[in-house]
N, C-alpha and C positions, 0 to 999 in steps of 0.2 A: 940288441942295439948295442953291445959293448959295455952295458951297466955293470960295475961291480955289485956283487952279490949283497954288500951290506947298503947299497941303496935302493933296493927293491924291497915291496912289501915281503913280509914274511913268508906266506904261504908261497909266494913266487921264487924266493931262495929256495926253499924245500924242493918246489917243482924242478928248478933249474939243475939243482946238483944231483937230482935223483937220476939215476942210472936207467931205469926203468919206466920213463917218462910216458911213454906211450902206453905201456902195461898197466901204470897207475890210472891213466884216464879211461882206459877200457873197463877196468873194473868200477870205477865211480861212476861211469854211464851206464855199465849194466844195473847197477843199482838204482838208479833213477829210472830205468825202464821197468825194473820189477815194482816200482812205485807205481810209475804210469799203468801197469796193466792191473795193479789192484783195484785201481780207480775206474777201470774199465768196466770193472765188473757191476758197478753201480750206473752203468749208461743208461740202461733200461728203466730204472728206478725213477719215478715222476717226483718223488719227494727227495731224492737225493741231489746236492748242488753240482753233481758231477752228471747230471741227466742228460741227454742229447735227444729226448724223446720230441723235443718240440721242434728242434732243428731236422729231425728225420722224417716229421709228418708229412703226409702226401701233399698237402698244401705248400709245404716249404721245400720240398727236395729238389724242384728244380732251380732254387737260389743259392744252391751249394755249387760249388766248383767239382768239388771231389766228395763221394758219398761218406768216405771213412775220414773226413777232418771236419769236425763240426764242433761248433762252440757249446762250452759248458752252460747250463742254465743259471747259474748264480752269477756269473759274470757277462752274461751276454747284453750287448748294446741293445737297447729298444729305441724305435724309431718313434718319437714321441708325439709327432703331429698327426698319426694316423687316427683319421676321424673315428673309426668304430672300434680301434685298438686292437683288432684281430690279429693272431699269429701270421696271416698271410701279409698283411699290409705293415706288420711294426717288426718285421723278422730281418735281420742281415746277419751274415756270417762273420762275426767280429767279436772281441772279448776285451774288457778294459783290464789293463795290466797295471796294477798299483804298486805301491813301494813294499817290498818286502818287509815282514814284521820286523825281523831281527833288524834290517837295516834302516828302519825308520828315523833311530834316533843319530844316523850318520847321512840323512839326506834332508836337503832344506824343507821346511813345513810345506813351502807351496810347491814341492816338485811334483810335476804334472803328470808323470805316467807316461802310457802308450795305451793306444788301441791296436791291437794286432788282429789284422783281418785278411781275407782270400783277396786276390785280385778281383775287381769288379767284373762281372759278367756284361754283356751288352745291355741286359734287361734289367741288370740291379744298379746301373750308372747313376739314375736319378736319385736311388736310396744313398748310394755311396756319399754323393755330395749333400743330401740332406743331413746325413751323419757328422760332414765335416761342417755344416752350419750349427747344428744343435751341440753339439760337443766343444764348439769353441777351438776349432783345430787352425793353427798358423803354418804346421809344416807335416807334409806328406813324403814320406820317403817309399819309394818303388826299386824293390832289389831283383827285379826281373825284366827281361826284355819282353817287349809288347809288340803286338800284330796292329799293324795302323789302321786295319780295317776294324771299325768299331762296331760294325753291325753283325759280323759273323764270328761265331765262336772260336777261336784258337785254342791251342792245345795247352797253354799254359797262361797266357795273358792277351788282352786287348787294350789298345789305347783308350783312355777313358777322360782325356781331359781336350778341350778345343785346340785347333792349330793357331797359331801366333796371329792376333789381331781378332780372333774370332770368339764369339760368345756362346755359350749355351744355355738355354732357357729350362727351367724345370718347373713346372705346374703354374707358371705364371708368377711365381713370387721367390724365384731364386736364379740368380744369373750369376755365370762364373765366365770371367774374361780372360784369356790369355795374355798378358802384357809383354810376353817374349821371354828371350834366354837371359838370365843375369849373368853367367858366363858358362863357359863349357872347356872342355880341354880334358886330354886323358880318358879317364874311364866313367868319369862322372859329369853330368848335365844338371845345371840349375835353371830353374823355370820361375817366373813370378807370375802369379795369378791374383784376380780381385774377385770379391764375391759381396753381392749385395741383394736387398729385396727391391725390385723396380718399382711395386707397390707403394712402396713408404715414401716416395716423392724425390725430388731431387737432392735434398739434402741428406741423403742416407747415408748412412757411415758405411764406408766400403773396406772390408776386411782383406789386408793383404795375405796371400799364401805364399811360401815357398814350396815347390815340388823338386825332390830332389831324385835324380834318376840314374840308377847303377844297373845298367842294364847286362854287364859282363860278369856278373857273379853267377858261377854254374849252379845249375839246380842240384841238390842234394850235397854239393862241394864246397870248396873255399877258394878266394882269390888266393893267387900266387903271392901277393904280398899282403901287408897290413895298412901300407899306405895310403890307399883311396880310403879306406875305411876310417883311418885316422884324420886325413884332411877333412873328410864328409863330417866328422864329428864337430872339429874345429869351426867348420863355417856354418853349420847349424846353429852352434853357440852364438856366434857373431851376429846373425840374422834375429835371433831372440833376444839379444841383449840390445840391438836397435831398435826392434818393437817396444820393448819395455821403456828405453830412453823416451821415444816420442810418443808413446800412446799411454802409458803408465796403467795398464791392466795386466791383470793375472792371465798367464797364458794356458792354452787348454794342452791336452796331451798329444803327442806327436803320433799320427798315423803311420803304421809300418806294415807294408805287406810285400810278398814275394808272390809266388803263383798260390799254393795253399795257405801261406800265412802262418807258417810255423818253424820250418827249418832256419832259412837265412832270416827270416824276421825275428826269432829267438835270438839269434847269434848276434844281430845288431843291438837288441834290446839289452842283453846281458852286458855286452862292452859298453854302450851308452851309460849303463846305470853304474857299472864299476867307475868309470871315470867320473861321474857325478859324485860318488863318495870320495874318492880320493880327492876331488877338488874341495868339497865342504868340509873334510877331515884335515885339511890343508897339508896332504904329503908333499913333501918338498921338492920332489924330482920328477916332476912330470915335464913331459916332452912338450914343446910346442909346435904350432903348424910348420911345415917344411920348408916354406918360403918365409925366411925370418923378416923379410921385407913387407909380408904381405900382412894386410891389417885384420887378417881373420886370425888372431892369435888366442892362446888359451885362455879363454874368457869365462870365469865361472859360471856355471849351469843358473845360479840364484843371482845372477848379475851384480856381483859384488859382495852378496852376502856369504859369510862365513861363520863356523860354528863359534859360537860367542862362550861358551862353558864346556869344560871335558865332563865328559859323562862315562860311567862305568860300562854303560851298554855301546858306547861309540866306538867306531872302529878304530882299531890302533895299528896303524900299520907294520910297526915293529914286530907284532904277533904272527903267530901261524895260523890264524882264522882265515878260512877260505872262503871268501866272499863271493867268488864265481859260482862254487858249488849252491852256496845259501840263495843266490839271486836266481838260478836256473831253479832249483827246487822249489821256489817259491812261484815263479812265473809259470811253471808245469800245473800249478794247482788253479791256474786262472784261464789257461788255454792249453788243448793238449798237445804235444809232440814239440813244445818250444824247443829249438836244437834238436834236429832229427838224427845226426849222425855223430858217432864219435870224432870224426873229422873236423865238423864244426865245433864241438865241445873244446877240442884241443886248440882250435882256431881261437877261442875267446881266450887261452891264456897266452897265447903268443901275441894278441893283440894287445891286452892289457900290459904284457911284460914291454911291448916296444913303446906303449905309452910311458912307462917308466924310465927315462933316461938316465 
């Protein structure tokens, strides 16, 4: 975006001035994939945190969109209200993505992280919404085009939300209503939903949920520009800040999915996390939303919270520490194949560089 090198974080200065940027990314990504292959050797070891035996069990096999993208045992989301807690009823193809250990001093203490998941199948939509309820989710990010036929399995994804003005009922104790579009335009749509338990009476607290729908991000690919992603990140922050101001409670993780829940999903999670680090550590040159008159401006993830004291472990943007690589390496320990291609890996650097005006 025309930023001088001295205004960029150190690792982006190095990356920007390096003549073989693509080659460098290829090497780094190759090393990440070598580590991934080592973890894959533990996939059939039930005692390993990286086991996928439960996910590949005959009773859960039809709950996976793809047979080769399965959740690791140690970070897998459990549906908690299953009456008998057996794997068939408690299973969902989703992983909790937490703050990378090396970056925890550089993120707010209440940083909520993500849930990375596959696009819900027609027969897993009820448990998807149950997960939204149980994990205190206020934001869902859909990074793939969906087929509007909710009852028939499509190649990549099916719409799992009700039409405007309609309500979905699940098991008699969970209702989800589509309140309509918040706004749309360009590549991204923003929809508002409310969720409640109809058995709890008329005064039941209704949770507001934003669904962000970015249909044009290509599978295994990257957008032609970082602008839609940047705009999405700022608008989500504005929504969270509004909820905190009105309701004064801790927010749950952001649910992110594409089709398989790893490539585009991982790319979003990495860029969002790095933006949170830069906000919290008060990097001085962050970009703002594209429309300067827009109310969705650069709102810190922690709703005004900033780092109170310096720490030797806190990220220093003047140094050359590569926090994109750190974040992705950590996220791949929690869900397989987060950021699936070297092009997506390079896009993370481009998106963060564009955020640093």
